[in-house]
C-alpha positions in Angstrom: 129.5 -82.3 -58.9 128.9 -85.4 -61.0 131.6 -88.1 -60.5 132.0 -91.4 -62.2 133.3 -94.1 -59.9 133.0 -97.9 -59.6 131.0 -98.2 -62.9 128.4 -95.6 -62.0 127.8 -91.9 -61.9 126.9 -90.2 -58.7 126.5 -86.6 -57.5 128.7 -85.6 -54.6 129.1 -82.4 -52.5 132.4 -80.7 -53.0 134.3 -77.6 -52.1 135.0 -75.4 -55.2 134.3 -78.3 -57.4 137.3 -80.3 -56.1 137.4 -83.7 -54.5 139.2 -84.1 -52.1 138.9 -80.4 -51.3 141.6 -77.7 -52.0 144.6 -77.6 -49.8 144.8 -74.8 -47.3 148.4 -73.7 -47.1 149.6 -71.5 -44.2 152.5 -70.8 -41.9 152.8 -71.0 -38.1 151.0 -68.1 -36.4 149.1 -67.1 -39.6 145.7 -65.5 -39.3 143.3 -67.6 -41.5 140.1 -66.2 -42.9 137.8 -68.6 -44.9 134.5 -67.4 -46.4 132.2 -70.4 -46.8 129.1 -70.0 -49.1 126.7 -72.9 -49.0 125.5 -73.6 -52.6 124.2 -77.1 -51.6 120.6 -78.0 -50.7 121.8 -79.2 -47.3 122.8 -77.5 -44.0 126.6 -77.4 -43.8 129.4 -76.4 -41.5 133.2 -76.8 -41.6 135.4 -78.0 -38.7 139.2 -77.2 -38.7 140.3 -80.5 -37.3 143.3 -80.1 -35.0 143.3 -76.3 -35.1 143.2 -75.3 -31.4 141.0 -72.2 -32.0 142.6 -70.2 -29.3 140.0 -67.6 -28.3 138.1 -68.4 -31.5 135.6 -71.1 -30.4 132.9 -69.5 -32.6 134.9 -70.7 -35.7 135.4 -74.3 -34.5 132.6 -75.5 -36.8 130.7 -78.5 -35.3 127.0 -78.0 -36.1 124.7 -77.4 -33.1 127.8 -77.3 -30.8 129.6 -74.0 -31.6 127.3 -72.7 -34.4 124.0 -73.3 -36.1 124.7 -74.8 -39.6 125.2 -72.6 -42.6 121.8 -72.9 -44.3 121.5 -73.3 -48.1 122.3 -70.0 -49.8 123.9 -68.5 -46.6 127.5 -67.5 -46.0 129.7 -67.6 -42.9 133.3 -66.5 -42.5 135.6 -68.6 -40.3 138.5 -66.7 -38.7 141.2 -68.1 -36.5 145.0 -67.9 -35.8 147.3 -70.9 -36.2 149.0 -70.0 -32.9 152.1 -72.2 -32.3 150.8 -74.7 -34.8 152.5 -76.4 -37.7 152.3 -79.6 -39.7 149.5 -81.5 -41.3 145.9 -81.1 -40.2 142.6 -81.1 -42.1 139.2 -79.6 -42.5 135.9 -81.4 -43.0 132.2 -80.9 -42.8 130.9 -81.4 -39.3 127.2 -82.2 -39.9 125.5 -85.5 -40.8 128.0 -87.6 -42.8 128.9 -84.9 -45.4 132.5 -85.2 -44.5 132.6 -88.3 -46.7 133.5 -86.0 -49.6 133.7 -82.5 -47.9 137.3 -82.6 -46.7 140.8 -81.3 -47.5 144.3 -81.0 -46.1 145.6 -78.1 -44.0 149.4 -77.7 -44.4 151.1 -75.4 -42.0 154.7 -74.7 -42.7 157.2 -73.5 -40.0 157.9 -69.7 -39.8 160.2 -68.4 -42.5 163.8 -69.4 -41.8 162.8 -72.0 -39.3 164.0 -75.5 -40.5 162.2 -78.8 -40.0 163.8 -80.9 -37.2 164.5 -83.6 -39.9 166.4 -83.5 -43.2 164.7 -81.3 -45.8 162.7 -83.6 -48.2 163.2 -83.4 -52.0 159.4 -83.0 -52.4 156.2 -83.6 -50.5 152.8 -85.2 -51.3 149.5 -85.2 -49.5 147.9 -88.7 -49.2 144.2 -88.6 -48.0 142.8 -92.0 -47.0 139.0 -92.0 -47.5 135.9 -94.1 -48.1 133.5 -94.0 -51.0 129.8 -94.5 -51.1 127.6 -93.8 -54.2 124.7 -93.1 -51.9 124.2 -89.5 -50.7 125.9 -89.4 -47.3 123.0 -87.6 -45.6 120.6 -90.3 -46.8 123.2 -92.9 -45.8 123.1 -91.6 -42.2 119.3 -91.3 -42.2 118.8 -94.9 -43.5 121.4 -96.3 -41.0 119.7 -94.6 -38.1 116.3 -95.5 -39.3 117.3 -99.2 -39.5 118.5 -99.3 -35.9 121.4 -101.5 -37.2 125.0 -101.1 -38.2 126.2 -98.9 -41.1 126.7 -100.6 -44.4 130.4 -101.1 -45.4 132.1 -98.6 -47.7 131.8 -99.4 -51.4 135.5 -98.7 -51.7 138.5 -97.3 -49.9 140.1 -94.4 -51.8 143.5 -92.8 -51.8 143.2 -89.1 -52.8 139.7 -90.1 -54.1 141.0 -93.0 -56.3 140.0 -96.6 -55.5 142.8 -98.2 -57.5 143.0 -101.3 -59.8 141.4 -103.9 -57.5 138.0 -102.3 -57.7 135.5 -102.6 -60.6 136.0 -100.0 -63.4 139.0 -98.6 -61.6 142.1 -99.9 -63.3 142.9 -96.3 -64.5 141.4 -94.6 -61.4 144.7 -94.8 -59.6 146.7 -92.2 -57.7 150.4 -92.2 -58.5 153.6 -90.6 -57.2 156.6 -90.2 -59.4 159.8 -90.6 -57.4 163.3 -89.7 -58.4 165.7 -92.5 -57.4 167.7 -91.7 -54.3 165.5 -88.8 -53.2 163.5 -88.5 -49.9 159.9 -87.5 -49.9 157.7 -86.2 -47.1 154.2 -87.8 -47.2 151.5 -86.0 -45.4 149.0 -88.8 -44.4 145.4 -88.1 -43.3 142.7 -90.5 -42.5 139.4 -88.8 -43.4 137.4 -92.1 -43.6 134.0 -92.1 -42.1 133.8 -95.4 -40.2 137.1 -97.3 -40.4 140.6 -97.3 -39.0 143.2 -97.9 -41.7 146.6 -99.5 -42.2 149.0 -97.9 -44.7 152.2 -99.2 -46.3 154.4 -98.9 -49.4 155.9 -102.1 -50.9 159.6 -102.5 -50.1 159.9 -99.2 -48.3 160.2 -98.1 -44.7 158.3 -95.1 -43.4 160.0 -92.8 -40.9 157.4 -91.1 -38.8 158.4 -87.5 -37.9 155.1 -85.9 -37.0 151.7 -87.0 -35.7 148.5 -84.9 -35.4 150.5 -81.8 -36.3 153.2 -82.2 -33.7 156.8 -83.2 -34.2 157.8 -86.7 -32.9 161.1 -88.3 -32.3 161.7 -90.1 -35.6 160.9 -93.8 -35.7 160.8 -96.4 -38.5 157.8 -98.6 -39.4 156.8 -100.8 -42.4 153.1 -100.4 -41.6 151.3 -97.5 -40.0 147.7 -97.4 -38.6 145.7 -94.2 -38.6 142.3 -93.9 -37.1 139.7 -91.5 -38.6 140.8 -88.0 -37.6 144.5 -88.8 -37.3 147.3 -87.4 -39.4 151.0 -88.3 -39.7 154.0 -87.0 -41.6 156.4 -89.7 -42.8 159.6 -89.7 -44.8 160.2 -92.3 -47.5 163.3 -92.6 -49.5 163.3 -94.0 -53.1 166.3 -96.3 -52.3 165.1 -99.5 -53.9 165.6 -100.9 -57.4 164.1 -99.0 -60.4 160.4 -100.2 -60.5 156.8 -99.4 -59.6 155.7 -100.1 -56.0 152.2 -100.4 -54.6 151.0 -98.0 -51.9 148.3 -99.8 -50.0 145.5 -98.9 -47.7 143.2 -101.4 -45.9 141.0 -101.8 -42.8 141.9 -102.3 -39.2 138.7 -103.7 -37.6 138.4 -104.7 -34.0 134.6 -104.9 -33.4 133.0 -108.3 -33.3 130.5 -109.3 -36.0 131.1 -106.2 -38.1 130.8 -106.4 -41.9 133.4 -104.4 -43.6 134.9 -103.7 -47.1 138.0 -106.0 -47.4 139.3 -104.9 -50.8 142.6 -103.0 -50.5 142.9 -99.6 -52.2 146.1 -99.3 -54.2 148.1 -96.3 -55.4 151.6 -96.3 -57.1 155.0 -95.2 -56.0 156.8 -95.1 -59.4 160.5 -94.5 -59.9 161.2 -92.1 -62.8 162.5 -94.3 -65.5 160.6 -97.4 -64.5 158.3 -98.9 -67.2 154.7 -97.8 -67.2 153.6 -101.3 -68.0 155.6 -103.2 -65.4 153.5 -104.9 -62.7 153.8 -102.9 -59.5 155.5 -104.8 -56.7 152.8 -105.8 -54.2 152.4 -104.2 -50.8 151.4 -106.2 -47.8 149.1 -105.0 -45.0 148.6 -106.6 -41.5 145.7 -108.9 -41.0 142.5 -106.8 -40.4 142.5 -107.2 -36.6 146.2 -107.1 -35.9 146.4 -104.9 -32.8 150.1 -105.8 -32.2 151.1 -103.6 -35.1 148.9 -100.8 -33.8 150.4 -101.1 -30.3 153.9 -101.1 -31.7 153.2 -97.9 -33.6 151.8 -96.3 -30.4 154.8 -97.6 -28.2 157.2 -95.8 -30.6 155.3 -92.5 -30.6 157.2 -89.9 -28.5 157.1 -86.1 -28.5 160.2 -84.3 -29.8 159.7 -81.5 -27.2 157.3 -81.4 -24.2 155.9 -78.1 -22.9 153.0 -77.5 -20.5 152.5 -81.1 -19.5 150.4 -81.1 -16.3 152.1 -83.0 -13.4 149.7 -81.9 -10.7 146.0 -82.7 -11.5 143.0 -80.6 -10.5 140.3 -82.6 -12.4 140.6 -86.4 -12.5 138.0 -87.8 -14.9 137.1 -91.3 -15.9 134.9 -91.8 -19.0 133.8 -95.2 -20.3 133.2 -95.4 -24.1 131.3 -98.0 -26.0 128.1 -99.1 -27.7 124.6 -99.7 -26.4 121.5 -101.6 -27.6 118.1 -100.1 -26.8 114.8 -101.9 -26.6 112.8 -101.8 -29.8 110.1 -99.2 -29.5 109.4 -98.6 -33.3 106.9 -99.7 -35.8 107.9 -102.3 -38.4 110.7 -103.8 -36.2 112.0 -106.0 -39.0 113.0 -102.8 -40.8 113.7 -100.4 -37.9 115.2 -102.6 -35.1 118.1 -104.3 -36.9 120.5 -104.1 -34.0 121.5 -107.1 -31.9 118.6 -109.3 -30.8 116.1 -107.0 -32.5 117.3 -103.9 -30.6 118.4 -100.4 -31.7 122.1 -99.4 -31.7 123.2 -96.5 -29.6 126.6 -95.4 -28.2 127.7 -93.5 -25.1 130.3 -92.0 -22.7 129.8 -93.0 -19.1 126.6 -94.6 -20.4 125.1 -91.2 -21.4 124.2 -91.0 -25.1 124.5 -87.5 -26.3 121.4 -85.9 -27.7 122.2 -83.2 -30.2 120.3 -79.9 -29.4 118.5 -78.0 -32.1 120.3 -74.7 -31.3 124.0 -74.0 -30.8 125.3 -75.0 -27.4 127.9 -72.2 -27.5 125.1 -69.6 -28.1 123.0 -71.2 -25.3 126.0 -70.9 -23.0 127.0 -67.4 -24.0 123.5 -66.1 -23.8 122.6 -68.1 -20.6 119.6 -69.8 -22.3 117.9 -72.3 -20.0 116.6 -75.7 -21.0 119.1 -76.5 -23.8 121.6 -78.5 -21.7 122.4 -79.6 -18.2 125.8 -79.2 -16.5 125.8 -82.7 -14.9 127.9 -84.9 -17.1 129.4 -87.3 -14.6 133.1 -87.3 -14.0 133.1 -91.0 -13.2 131.0 -94.0 -14.4 127.8 -94.3 -12.5 128.9 -97.7 -11.4 132.3 -99.5 -11.5 132.6 -103.0 -12.7 134.7 -105.2 -15.0 134.3 -103.0 -18.0 136.0 -105.2 -20.5 135.1 -108.7 -19.6 132.1 -108.3 -17.2 130.1 -105.8 -19.2 126.3 -106.3 -19.4 125.7 -108.1 -22.7 122.2 -109.4 -22.7 121.1 -107.1 -25.6 118.7 -105.3 -25.5 117.7 -106.0 -21.9 120.6 -104.7 -19.9 122.5 -102.6 -22.5 120.5 -99.4 -22.4 122.0 -95.9 -22.2 120.6 -92.7 -20.7 119.9 -90.0 -23.3 120.6 -86.3 -22.7 122.5 -83.2 -23.6 124.9 -83.1 -20.7 128.1 -81.1 -20.4 131.0 -81.1 -18.0 132.1 -77.7 -16.8 135.8 -77.0 -16.2 137.4 -74.1 -14.4 139.7 -71.9 -16.5 143.3 -73.2 -16.1 142.3 -76.6 -14.6 144.8 -79.3 -15.1 142.8 -82.2 -16.4 143.6 -85.9 -16.4 141.0 -88.0 -18.4 141.0 -91.8 -18.4 139.2 -93.2 -21.4 138.1 -96.9 -20.9 136.7 -99.1 -23.7 133.9 -101.4 -22.6 132.8 -104.8 -23.7 129.1 -103.9 -23.8 128.0 -105.2 -27.2 131.6 -105.4 -28.3 135.0 -104.1 -27.4 136.4 -101.9 -30.1 139.1 -99.4 -30.9 137.7 -95.9 -30.7 139.4 -92.8 -32.2 138.5 -90.2 -29.6 138.9 -86.5 -30.7 138.9 -83.4 -28.6 138.1 -80.0 -30.1 140.0 -76.9 -29.0 143.0 -78.7 -27.5 145.8 -81.0 -28.1 146.5 -83.4 -25.2 149.3 -85.5 -24.0 148.8 -89.3 -24.1 150.6 -90.2 -20.9 149.5 -93.9 -20.8 147.5 -96.6 -22.4 147.1 -100.4 -22.0 144.8 -103.4 -22.4 142.1 -104.5 -20.0 140.6 -102.4 -17.3 142.5 -99.3 -16.1 144.2 -100.0 -12.8 146.0 -97.0 -11.2 148.2 -99.4 -9.2 149.8 -101.0 -12.3 149.3 -98.4 -15.1 152.6 -97.2 -16.5 152.8 -93.5 -17.4 155.2 -91.7 -19.7 155.7 -88.2 -18.2 159.0 -87.6 -20.0 158.1 -87.4 -23.7 154.5 -88.4 -24.2 153.0 -87.7 -27.7 150.8 -84.6 -28.1 147.7 -85.5 -30.1 144.2 -84.4 -30.9 142.8 -87.9 -31.6 143.7 -91.0 -29.7 142.8 -94.5 -30.7 141.7 -96.0 -27.4 142.9 -99.6 -27.6 140.4 -102.4 -28.2 139.4 -103.7 -24.8 141.8 -101.2 -23.2 142.3 -97.7 -21.9 144.2 -94.5 -22.6 145.0 -91.6 -20.3 145.3 -88.0 -21.6 146.2 -84.7 -19.9 145.6 -81.1 -20.9 145.3 -77.7 -19.3 141.9 -76.2 -19.8 143.1 -72.7 -20.8 140.9 -72.1 -23.9 137.5 -70.9 -22.9 134.4 -72.1 -24.8 132.3 -75.1 -25.7 134.4 -78.0 -26.9 133.1 -81.2 -28.4 134.7 -84.6 -27.5 133.6 -87.5 -29.6 134.5 -90.7 -31.4 135.6 -89.9 -34.9 133.9 -93.0 -36.3 130.9 -91.3 -37.8 128.3 -93.9 -37.0 129.3 -93.9 -33.4 129.0 -90.1 -33.3 125.5 -90.4 -34.8 124.6 -93.0 -32.1 125.7 -90.6 -29.3 129.3 -91.4 -28.5 130.2 -87.9 -27.5 130.1 -85.2 -24.8 130.8 -81.6 -24.4 133.2 -79.6 -22.1 132.5 -76.0 -21.2 135.6 -74.2 -20.2 134.8 -71.1 -18.2 136.4 -67.7 -18.7 139.6 -66.7 -16.8 140.6 -63.2 -16.0 140.5 -60.4 -18.6 140.1 -60.5 -22.4 143.0 -62.8 -23.1 141.3 -65.5 -21.0 137.7 -64.9 -22.1 135.5 -66.0 -24.9 135.1 -63.0 -27.3 131.6 -61.9 -28.5 130.1 -63.8 -31.4 130.8 -62.8 -35.0 128.1 -60.7 -36.7 127.5 -63.2 -39.5 127.0 -66.2 -37.2 124.4 -68.4 -38.8 121.0 -68.8 -37.1 119.2 -72.1 -36.7 
């Protein structure tokens, strides 16, 4: 579809000619069937982000993990049940960087007659935080990887596809919400941005957080909220200020050192009915770009409304380091192809293993017992322990290399898993939004510095249940889940360039007993590679 933005026309990939994509509305426990026909010239696949895919791993969507991509002209039908799920999730392309424009909200209402655990809002609005490039996202990924260097900054941040008045040629390209004075609105916030965490605020208005990642929370009030790519939140906002127009603002949270980023705020409007159309909107403020105190305060306040199935005894205690690497230059034309630190090539890893994407589907390889596609030896601990945050090797590219491979970690069915995620200072410490497919997990602890079991404080009373956790910059997070959903499940950083560099791994959860604990056979229309 041709779109005019930022003074130029560009062709983008869309779903049904809509950007952002159409909303998928459902109710808790609904069966969802989505027929996807690929009319683009590119390989495609759709991931249903936050949908736990109970016994439906074949429909999870990450290309070369649970399926071969849907080739141009082909069709594949995704089918899954929203078992015990409600709230705001989203879907997005899960191949190359196509999710830049291929994304949309999933809104799951409670069952008929079941109320929200908060006052019924007068109305609701979906707010999708995104990033805009005029370059084709597949070429963007290819050129970034070919350069060996960092990804270029977004040309604009967008709210529901609109950059807002601070960008060139965009004074009328502004999203607006009309608010009736005195009424309370439910805003469904989603960060679908490719490479940037984002702050969000509304001038003069508090936000009451009532849900995160599709799970109810104990309500808490903030004036600024940070969402990493892949995170969603439901907030209540009441039009209780004087009759006027108020800015809605979105801007970057950046923790990596020496990273170039877009620093122009995206603006939308929260306009009281009856306020003048020409009045200057009251300005919204955002925290300074690297203000981690606001982020930590958000996280401190996040508590589950109800806790079920939190593992207290642990069967698998795992420790994964996450971070960037720089490889030695081994390419021709190094000025063009080795633009990482000190003439090296960027990579990224977990436990210093950089994931190599296979050229067939891992789920098919596992199901059909194909040899030579992956090895089941992803380490449960770092290969060596050291001061990960402050004493990391940093003489790029001499001592910052990763090991490359398609390695998986196998879990027994029903295993109670604790996973420590530790940021490292190799190249740079940085906040990493880590997403696990097929599960929600309890975030039982997090902190700064190196994880120390003797001093780490855990919340085993009301920890938040999430599908994407922003591991703190130069810090750690501990998650727990029960491995009771058989299949092949991707775990990765939701910053797209980090995923492309290899910051990912795969869990294989074995079958339990009988059909209700086993991976079903593949669908008949599963795409072939």
